[in-house]
C-alpha positions in Angstrom: -2.3 18.2 -58.8 -1.4 15.5 -56.3 -4.5 14.3 -57.0 -3.3 12.5 -59.9 -0.8 10.0 -58.2 -1.3 7.8 -55.9 -2.0 8.6 -52.1 1.4 7.1 -50.4 3.7 9.0 -53.7 1.8 12.5 -53.1 2.6 12.0 -49.1 6.1 11.4 -49.9 6.1 14.6 -52.5 4.3 16.8 -49.7 6.7 15.4 -47.0 9.7 16.4 -49.0 8.3 19.9 -50.0 7.8 20.2 -46.5 11.1 19.5 -45.2 12.7 21.6 -48.2 10.5 24.6 -47.5 11.2 24.4 -43.5 15.2 24.1 -44.5 15.0 26.8 -46.6 13.0 29.5 -45.1 12.9 28.4 -41.4 16.7 27.5 -41.0 19.3 28.4 -43.3 17.8 31.8 -44.6 16.8 33.2 -41.1 20.4 32.1 -39.8 22.3 33.4 -42.8 20.1 36.9 -42.1 20.8 36.8 -38.7 24.6 36.5 -39.1 25.1 38.9 -41.5 23.0 41.7 -39.8 23.6 40.1 -35.9 24.0 43.5 -34.2 21.1 45.3 -35.6 18.9 42.4 -35.3 19.8 41.8 -32.0 18.7 45.6 -30.7 15.5 45.3 -32.9 14.6 42.2 -31.0 15.6 42.4 -27.4 12.8 44.4 -26.1 10.5 41.2 -27.5 12.7 38.8 -25.9 12.2 40.7 -23.0 8.3 40.7 -22.9 8.6 37.0 -23.8 10.7 36.3 -21.1 8.9 37.6 -18.2 5.3 36.0 -19.8 6.4 32.5 -20.1 8.7 32.7 -16.6 6.0 31.1 -14.5 5.9 28.1 -16.4 10.1 27.8 -17.6 10.6 28.1 -14.3 9.2 25.1 -12.6 9.7 22.9 -15.6 13.1 23.7 -15.5 13.7 23.3 -11.7 11.5 19.9 -12.0 13.8 18.4 -14.9 16.7 19.3 -13.0 15.3 17.7 -10.1 14.8 14.4 -12.3 17.8 14.2 -13.7 19.9 14.6 -10.8 20.2 11.2 -9.3 21.3 10.0 -12.7 24.1 13.1 -12.9 27.4 11.7 -11.6 29.1 14.4 -9.1 32.4 15.2 -10.3 33.0 18.1 -7.5 33.8 20.7 -10.1 31.1 22.3 -12.8 31.3 20.9 -16.7 33.2 24.1 -18.8 30.9 25.5 -21.3 33.3 24.7 -24.5 36.1 22.2 -24.8 39.6 23.7 -25.9 38.7 21.8 -29.6 35.5 23.9 -29.5 37.1 27.0 -28.4 40.0 26.6 -31.2 37.4 25.8 -34.0 35.7 29.2 -33.1 39.3 30.9 -33.2 39.8 29.4 -36.8 36.0 30.2 -37.7 36.6 34.2 -36.6 39.7 34.3 -38.4 38.5 32.6 -41.8 35.6 35.2 -41.4 38.2 38.1 -41.2 37.2 39.3 -37.9 40.4 38.8 -36.1 43.9 38.6 -38.1 46.4 36.0 -37.9 48.2 37.6 -35.2 45.3 37.9 -33.1 44.4 34.1 -33.8 47.7 32.8 -33.0 47.7 34.8 -29.2 44.1 33.1 -29.1 45.5 29.6 -29.7 48.6 30.1 -27.8 46.4 31.7 -24.7 44.0 28.4 -25.1 46.8 26.1 -25.0 48.9 27.8 -22.2 46.8 26.2 -19.1 47.5 22.6 -21.2 51.4 23.1 -20.9 53.8 21.8 -18.5 57.2 23.2 -17.3 58.9 20.0 -18.5 57.8 21.6 -22.2 59.4 25.0 -22.0 62.2 24.9 -19.5 65.7 24.7 -20.4 67.0 21.2 -19.9 69.8 20.8 -17.5 72.6 19.8 -19.9 72.2 23.5 -21.3 72.3 25.0 -17.8 75.2 27.1 -16.6 76.0 27.8 -13.1 78.3 28.5 -10.7 79.7 25.4 -8.1 80.5 26.7 -4.7 83.7 23.9 -4.8 85.4 26.1 -7.1 86.7 30.1 -6.1 84.2 32.7 -7.2 86.9 34.1 -8.7 87.6 31.3 -11.3 84.0 31.1 -11.7 83.9 35.7 -13.0 86.7 34.6 -15.2 85.3 32.3 -17.6 83.7 33.5 -20.7 80.1 32.7 -20.0 79.8 34.2 -16.7 77.9 37.4 -18.0 76.3 35.9 -20.8 73.4 35.2 -18.8 70.6 37.9 -16.5 70.9 35.2 -13.9 73.2 32.4 -12.5 72.7 29.3 -11.2 74.4 28.7 -7.7 75.2 24.9 -6.6 77.2 22.5 -4.8 78.7 19.5 -6.2 76.0 19.0 -8.5 73.0 20.6 -10.3 70.9 18.3 -7.4 72.2 20.5 -4.9 71.0 24.1 -5.9 71.9 26.7 -3.4 69.9 29.9 -5.2 70.8 32.2 -7.6 73.1 35.2 -8.8 71.4 38.4 -10.5 74.2 39.2 -12.8 73.2 42.8 -13.2 73.6 43.3 -9.1 76.9 41.5 -9.1 78.3 43.9 -12.5 77.4 47.3 -10.5 79.7 46.1 -7.3 82.4 44.9 -9.7 82.4 48.0 -11.8 83.1 49.7 -8.2 85.9 47.5 -7.8 85.1 46.5 -5.0 86.0 42.2 -3.7 82.8 40.3 -4.0 81.5 37.1 -2.7 78.8 35.3 -4.2 77.3 34.5 -0.8 76.4 38.5 -0.8 74.3 38.3 -4.2 72.8 34.9 -3.2 69.0 34.7 -3.6 66.7 31.8 -2.8 65.1 30.1 -5.5 61.7 28.3 -6.5 61.4 24.6 -7.0 58.5 23.3 -9.2 57.5 19.7 -10.6 58.2 19.2 -14.1 54.3 18.4 -14.9 53.3 21.3 -13.0 51.1 23.4 -15.6 53.4 26.7 -16.3 50.4 28.9 -15.4 50.7 27.6 -11.7 54.7 27.9 -11.9 53.8 32.0 -13.2 51.5 32.0 -10.2 54.2 30.7 -7.5 57.2 32.6 -9.1 55.2 36.0 -9.0 53.7 35.5 -5.5 57.8 34.3 -4.5 59.0 37.3 -6.2 61.3 35.5 -8.2 62.0 35.3 -12.0 63.4 31.8 -12.2 62.5 28.0 -11.1 64.3 24.9 -10.8 62.2 22.0 -12.3 62.8 18.9 -10.5 62.0 15.4 -11.6 59.8 12.8 -9.7 62.7 11.7 -8.0 63.9 15.5 -6.6 66.7 15.5 -9.1 67.2 19.0 -11.2 66.1 18.6 -14.6 66.5 21.9 -16.0 65.2 25.6 -15.1 62.2 28.1 -16.0 62.1 31.2 -16.2 59.2 34.2 -16.5 60.5 34.8 -20.0 60.2 31.2 -21.3 56.5 31.1 -19.9 55.4 34.6 -21.2 57.3 33.0 -24.9 54.5 30.8 -25.1 52.1 33.3 -24.9 53.8 35.9 -27.4 56.2 34.2 -29.2 60.1 34.4 -29.2 61.8 37.0 -27.3 65.2 38.2 -27.8 67.4 40.7 -26.0 71.1 42.1 -27.3 72.6 38.8 -25.3 70.5 36.1 -27.5 71.5 34.8 -30.3 68.8 34.3 -33.1 68.6 30.4 -34.3 67.1 29.4 -37.2 65.1 26.1 -36.6 64.5 25.8 -40.0 66.2 26.6 -43.2 65.3 26.0 -46.9 67.4 23.1 -48.4 68.3 23.7 -52.4 66.1 20.6 -53.1 62.1 21.6 -53.3 59.9 20.9 -50.4 63.0 20.0 -48.6 64.4 21.8 -45.0 67.7 21.3 -42.8 65.8 21.1 -39.2 67.8 22.0 -35.8 67.6 18.8 -33.4 66.5 21.6 -31.1 63.7 22.6 -32.5 60.4 22.4 -30.5 58.5 19.3 -31.7 55.1 21.4 -31.8 56.5 24.6 -34.0 57.7 21.6 -36.2 54.7 19.7 -36.2 52.9 23.0 -37.6 55.4 23.8 -40.2 55.3 20.6 -41.5 51.6 19.9 -41.6 51.8 16.7 -39.1 48.6 16.1 -37.0 50.2 14.9 -33.7 47.3 12.9 -32.6 47.8 10.2 -35.5 51.6 10.0 -34.4 53.3 7.8 -31.4 52.2 8.9 -28.0 55.2 11.3 -27.0 57.3 12.3 -24.0 59.8 14.8 -26.1 59.5 18.1 -26.4 62.0 18.9 -29.5 62.7 17.1 -33.0 66.1 15.7 -31.5 64.0 13.7 -29.0 61.2 12.9 -31.7 63.8 11.1 -34.1 65.6 9.3 -31.2 62.4 7.7 -30.4 61.3 6.8 -33.9 64.8 5.3 -34.0 64.7 3.7 -30.5 68.3 4.6 -29.7 70.7 7.1 -30.1 71.2 8.4 -33.9 73.9 8.2 -36.3 74.5 10.0 -39.4 72.4 8.9 -42.0 69.8 7.4 -40.4 66.3 7.6 -41.9 62.8 7.1 -41.7 59.6 8.0 -42.7 56.5 9.3 -41.2 53.5 9.8 -43.3 54.6 11.9 -46.5 57.6 13.4 -44.4 61.1 11.7 -44.9 63.6 12.2 -42.3 67.4 11.7 -42.5 70.3 12.4 -39.8 72.9 15.0 -41.1 74.9 15.8 -37.8 74.8 14.3 -34.3 76.2 14.7 -30.8 77.1 11.9 -28.7 73.1 11.6 -27.2 71.4 14.1 -29.7 70.5 14.8 -33.1 71.9 18.3 -33.4 70.7 18.7 -37.5 68.4 16.4 -39.7 67.1 16.7 -42.9 63.4 16.4 -43.8 61.4 16.3 -46.8 58.2 16.7 -47.5 57.1 14.0 -50.3 53.9 14.6 -52.7 51.0 12.3 -53.3 51.7 10.1 -56.3 55.7 10.5 -55.5 
């Protein structure tokens, strides 16, 4: 049939037909069959693969080493091996196996958290200095014990003068055990040493350090040596398993539905990554950040401390400040604007 058309056209048609044939019968169809019956086919072809690997070993081994020898001068030595897959590729794999139903949503979330775990710094998960409760040795211990918040925490920081001079911490459970016996107590009898970590340390390294020293709490220091906050093993574990509550915690609703459609009231202390996920924002398309909360995000956009009524728009997200403290945003109204509005 191709003899009736020109030679060039015949070559084009035959090349195109061959390409379609190769794609359909040598690429797409075999891959689809293999992915649908991967376990069965793997077992069936394993004996043949072993035979082939043995037969071709005399050719593969020298050629592989020769290629490595040729490429060696061109490869820059980094001192460490390149990972087989990047974090982005791993997350894409997790998304794929979730979509295919191999794992459920909870398992997928745990895997995503595990991937992000080694890239999370202490600064991102710490309790900031302004929210830390502690005992100042400049006051009497008896006066401290009368404070309403003295027993609302499992561990209390002990400092001298200000939080930059932390002496250690007191385990409240041990203290209570002695108080119920009617004994007179002194903070020095319960004082335990505390670990110091830099703000930039990854939480995986901080957890290893805390486990090594058998401590549940650490002081996060800034570049000048001042206390920036505290971090606990619970804070670190929550990055893997999500928020954990005990009988002393008061669960907070960081995101409340407003009366208007696609509208919410957002707590200023809400984690910025959680906010991005809820709002569908892509962090890579936003300004470089050095904040961990919605309050910090809003102040960064405004370029100053917020006042009630301040508003701005980021992509399809409208933000309006509804409640503030002197230096932070306590609550904001957020609305998702649909396209065309």
